[in-house]
Backbone as CSV, one residue per row, in Angstrom:
resi,resn,N_x,N_y,N_z,CA_x,CA_y,CA_z,C_x,C_y,C_z
1,MET,0.846,-1.161,-0.252,0.538,-0.205,0.321,0.681,1.266,-0.057
2,LEU,2.070,1.150,0.956,2.815,2.049,0.586,3.133,2.777,-0.531
3,GLY,3.937,1.624,-1.578,4.372,2.347,-2.470,3.141,2.759,-3.740
4,PHE,2.118,2.206,-3.451,1.156,3.329,-4.569,0.501,4.479,-3.923
5,ILE,0.766,4.527,-2.449,0.610,6.166,-2.016,2.014,7.044,-2.467
6,LEU,2.907,6.240,-2.676,4.171,7.274,-2.878,4.427,7.194,-4.349
7,LEU,3.683,6.580,-5.205,3.297,6.597,-6.634,2.533,8.201,-7.080
8,VAL,1.840,8.574,-6.231,1.154,9.818,-6.562,1.740,11.186,-7.003
9,PRO,2.954,11.450,-5.805,3.773,12.420,-5.699,4.550,12.214,-6.310
10,LEU,5.722,11.067,-6.840,6.404,10.589,-7.328,5.969,11.128,-9.297
11,LEU,4.839,10.581,-9.515,4.392,10.675,-10.819,3.868,12.092,-10.841
12,ILE,3.388,12.746,-9.943,3.622,14.705,-10.174,4.583,15.260,-10.714
13,ILE,5.686,14.722,-9.896,6.961,15.313,-9.942,7.575,14.889,-10.926
14,VAL,7.274,13.585,-11.705,8.056,13.037,-13.205,7.157,13.950,-14.470
15,VAL,5.556,14.089,-14.538,5.323,15.168,-14.982,5.628,16.342,-15.144
16,SER,6.003,17.019,-13.928,6.227,18.385,-14.050,7.293,18.916,-14.750
17,VAL,8.762,17.689,-14.606,9.797,17.825,-15.367,9.506,18.969,-16.749
18,PRO,9.072,17.745,-17.616,9.002,18.188,-19.302,8.565,19.765,-19.325
19,LEU,7.951,20.204,-18.645,6.874,21.703,-18.550,7.664,22.378,-17.474
20,ILE,8.702,22.116,-16.543,9.624,23.275,-16.079,10.856,23.385,-17.271
21,LEU,11.307,22.293,-18.481,11.854,22.328,-19.462,12.009,23.056,-20.401
22,GLY,10.366,22.895,-20.305,9.847,24.269,-22.054,9.741,22.769,-22.851
23,LYS,9.917,21.610,-22.662,9.622,20.410,-23.770,8.691,20.101,-24.110
24,VAL,7.557,20.894,-23.669,5.802,20.446,-24.240,5.202,21.648,-25.244
25,PRO,5.009,21.474,-26.475,4.759,21.898,-27.210,3.062,22.218,-26.942
26,ARG,2.431,23.292,-27.341,1.009,23.794,-27.491,0.156,22.894,-27.496
27,ASN,-0.489,22.151,-26.999,-1.858,20.792,-27.220,-2.601,21.203,-26.431
28,HIS,-3.747,19.748,-26.733,-4.569,20.289,-26.146,-4.876,18.717,-25.385
29,TRP,-3.748,18.727,-24.338,-3.940,17.108,-23.848,-2.976,17.559,-22.513
30,TYR,-1.689,17.943,-22.389,-0.964,17.754,-21.393,-0.480,19.591,-21.454
31,GLY,-0.707,19.818,-20.589,0.112,21.071,-20.035,-1.293,21.911,-19.583
32,PHE,-0.711,23.448,-19.154,-2.285,24.567,-18.675,-2.348,24.921,-20.089
33,ARG,-3.859,24.235,-19.977,-4.611,24.720,-21.300,-5.895,25.564,-21.209
34,THR,-5.603,26.974,-21.198,-6.829,28.331,-21.824,-6.462,28.581,-22.755
35,PRO,-7.999,29.427,-23.069,-8.289,30.097,-24.536,-6.110,30.825,-24.790
36,LYS,-5.928,31.300,-23.530,-5.467,32.246,-23.614,-3.811,31.623,-23.741
37,THR,-2.849,30.497,-23.189,-1.769,29.656,-23.005,-2.176,28.838,-24.607
38,LEU,-3.597,28.656,-25.005,-3.165,27.681,-26.408,-2.850,28.923,-27.481
39,ALA,-3.100,30.167,-27.266,-3.098,30.967,-28.218,-1.814,31.072,-28.903
40,SER,-0.999,31.433,-27.759,0.571,32.114,-27.918,1.698,31.259,-27.387
41,ASP,2.536,30.862,-28.120,3.928,30.694,-27.543,4.114,31.287,-26.475
42,ALA,4.025,32.600,-26.466,4.822,33.431,-25.369,3.846,33.428,-24.400
43,VAL,2.689,32.516,-24.329,1.939,32.416,-23.259,2.155,30.973,-22.529
44,TRP,2.096,29.935,-23.598,2.452,28.748,-23.138,3.346,28.296,-22.594
45,TYR,4.744,28.847,-22.975,6.175,28.510,-22.083,6.071,28.837,-20.788
46,PRO,6.080,30.217,-20.805,5.860,30.992,-19.407,5.193,29.930,-18.391
47,ALA,3.783,30.159,-18.892,2.942,29.504,-18.239,3.638,28.156,-17.636
48,ASN,3.563,27.528,-18.191,3.895,25.927,-18.440,4.987,25.490,-17.337
49,ARG,6.107,26.506,-17.447,7.404,26.627,-16.832,6.782,26.666,-15.505
50,LEU,6.126,27.802,-14.777,6.333,27.867,-13.740,4.708,26.897,-12.985
51,GLY,3.854,26.852,-14.022,3.578,25.470,-13.548,3.822,24.491,-12.966
52,GLY,4.443,24.170,-14.006,5.492,22.948,-13.747,6.488,22.788,-12.259
53,LYS,6.894,24.178,-12.300,7.186,24.442,-10.650,6.467,24.201,-9.587
54,TYR,5.265,24.585,-9.831,4.316,24.300,-8.769,4.114,22.983,-8.685
55,LEU,4.178,22.298,-9.648,3.436,20.797,-9.252,4.488,20.285,-8.803
56,CYS,5.990,20.409,-9.500,6.986,19.758,-8.871,7.463,20.178,-6.934
57,VAL,7.216,21.401,-6.711,7.140,21.946,-5.437,5.856,20.626,-4.816
58,ALA,4.381,20.848,-5.140,3.361,20.405,-4.230,3.724,18.594,-4.196
59,GLY,4.463,18.212,-5.354,4.875,16.830,-5.461,5.795,16.779,-3.970
60,LEU,6.662,17.200,-3.961,7.583,17.048,-3.461,7.417,17.272,-1.458
61,ILE,6.325,18.404,-1.595,5.577,18.530,-0.051,4.732,17.492,0.159
62,GLU,3.789,16.559,-0.672,3.175,15.812,-0.268,4.228,14.216,0.086
63,LEU,5.402,14.057,-0.636,6.133,13.058,-0.408,6.972,13.452,1.292
64,LEU,7.180,14.696,1.325,7.384,14.956,2.537,6.388,14.452,3.893
65,ALA,4.962,15.126,3.391,3.947,14.991,4.456,4.192,13.555,4.456
66,PHE,4.252,12.405,3.465,4.082,11.158,3.715,4.943,10.559,4.310
67,ALA,6.221,10.829,4.380,7.290,10.595,5.018,7.089,10.865,6.811
68,ILE,6.725,12.301,6.845,6.960,12.533,7.887,5.656,11.502,9.171
69,GLY,4.647,11.611,8.259,3.086,10.912,8.911,3.236,9.795,8.955
70,PHE,4.333,8.605,8.203,4.214,7.515,8.325,4.809,7.253,8.954
71,SER,6.296,7.649,9.790,7.480,7.914,10.603,7.011,7.815,11.832
72,PHE,5.956,8.903,12.055,5.309,9.248,13.293,3.868,8.651,13.828
73,TRP,3.281,8.767,12.610,1.882,8.775,12.824,1.319,7.310,11.567
74,PRO,1.767,6.400,12.232,1.116,5.380,10.339,-0.071,5.272,10.262
75,GLN,-0.919,4.785,11.434,-2.721,4.816,11.084,-2.841,6.113,10.692
76,GLN,-2.761,7.446,11.322,-3.655,8.506,10.740,-2.930,9.221,9.590
77,THR,-2.099,9.060,9.462,-1.629,8.948,7.588,-2.352,8.064,6.873
78,MET,-2.583,6.969,7.191,-3.217,6.139,5.967,-4.704,6.686,5.809
79,ALA,-5.334,7.153,6.993,-6.683,7.563,7.294,-6.540,8.986,6.126
80,TYR,-5.782,10.068,6.547,-5.634,11.231,5.767,-5.171,11.682,4.858
81,GLU,-4.580,9.975,3.860,-3.834,9.916,2.453,-4.271,11.009,1.547
82,SER,-5.925,10.902,1.586,-6.045,11.510,0.340,-6.292,13.160,0.244
83,LEU,-6.253,13.407,1.800,-6.048,14.747,2.200,-4.778,15.432,1.669
84,LEU,-3.589,14.463,2.194,-2.489,14.947,2.410,-2.231,15.171,0.693
85,ALA,-2.748,14.016,-0.050,-2.416,14.167,-1.728,-3.003,15.080,-2.422
86,THR,-4.025,15.200,-1.767,-4.838,16.689,-2.913,-4.378,17.895,-2.086
87,PHE,-4.487,17.998,-0.890,-4.226,19.584,-0.622,-3.089,20.894,-1.120
88,PRO,-1.900,19.655,-1.026,-0.700,20.728,-1.478,-0.881,20.679,-3.120
89,LEU,-1.504,19.415,-4.252,-2.105,19.790,-5.824,-2.587,20.806,-5.918
90,LEU,-4.194,20.989,-4.670,-4.875,21.717,-5.053,-4.664,23.528,-4.800
91,ILE,-3.347,23.484,-3.766,-2.759,24.805,-4.107,-1.966,25.180,-4.697
92,ALA,-1.305,24.058,-5.427,-0.257,24.349,-6.671,-1.211,24.728,-7.505
93,VAL,-2.618,24.431,-8.105,-3.153,24.651,-9.247,-3.761,26.207,-8.824
94,VAL,-4.369,25.939,-7.741,-4.663,27.699,-7.797,-3.344,28.755,-7.907
95,PHE,-2.391,28.684,-7.497,-1.180,29.549,-7.864,-0.865,29.607,-9.110
96,TRP,-1.193,28.496,-9.905,-0.922,28.094,-11.499,-2.045,29.720,-11.646
97,PHE,-3.030,29.062,-11.456,-4.004,29.810,-12.212,-4.129,31.458,-11.890
98,VAL,-3.813,31.625,-10.501,-3.551,33.239,-10.646,-2.223,33.521,-11.080
99,ALA,-1.096,33.072,-11.328,0.023,33.333,-11.949,-0.070,33.642,-13.403
100,VAL,-1.102,32.821,-14.255,-1.451,33.027,-15.628,-2.023,34.216,-15.984
101,ARG,-3.174,34.150,-15.245,-3.808,35.660,-14.916,-2.953,37.135,-15.050
102,SER,-1.439,36.831,-14.790,-0.565,38.088,-15.043,-0.024,37.920,-16.090
103,LEU,0.149,37.071,-16.405,1.124,36.571,-17.966,0.322,37.630,-19.411
């Protein structure tokens, strides 16, 4: 079970790396897809680089939260795993939306 729980933040980090490196061209499947970002490479790449950084930090926070939680409170961490996984990701997406609005 622990392996599956760690898979989610690791997957978020892996998915964020191409965004950070600017390797993802404009498309309708992967990246921050809004009419504003899809209209121009000048908006697409900065928006996705920044969002990739937010996602990577969220994944690292999730890993840290799971490591600390399972070290000290394994039963409670299992009970709150969905909250631990969702909250940093939600915060990252909100920051991403706010940042894109200023581009």
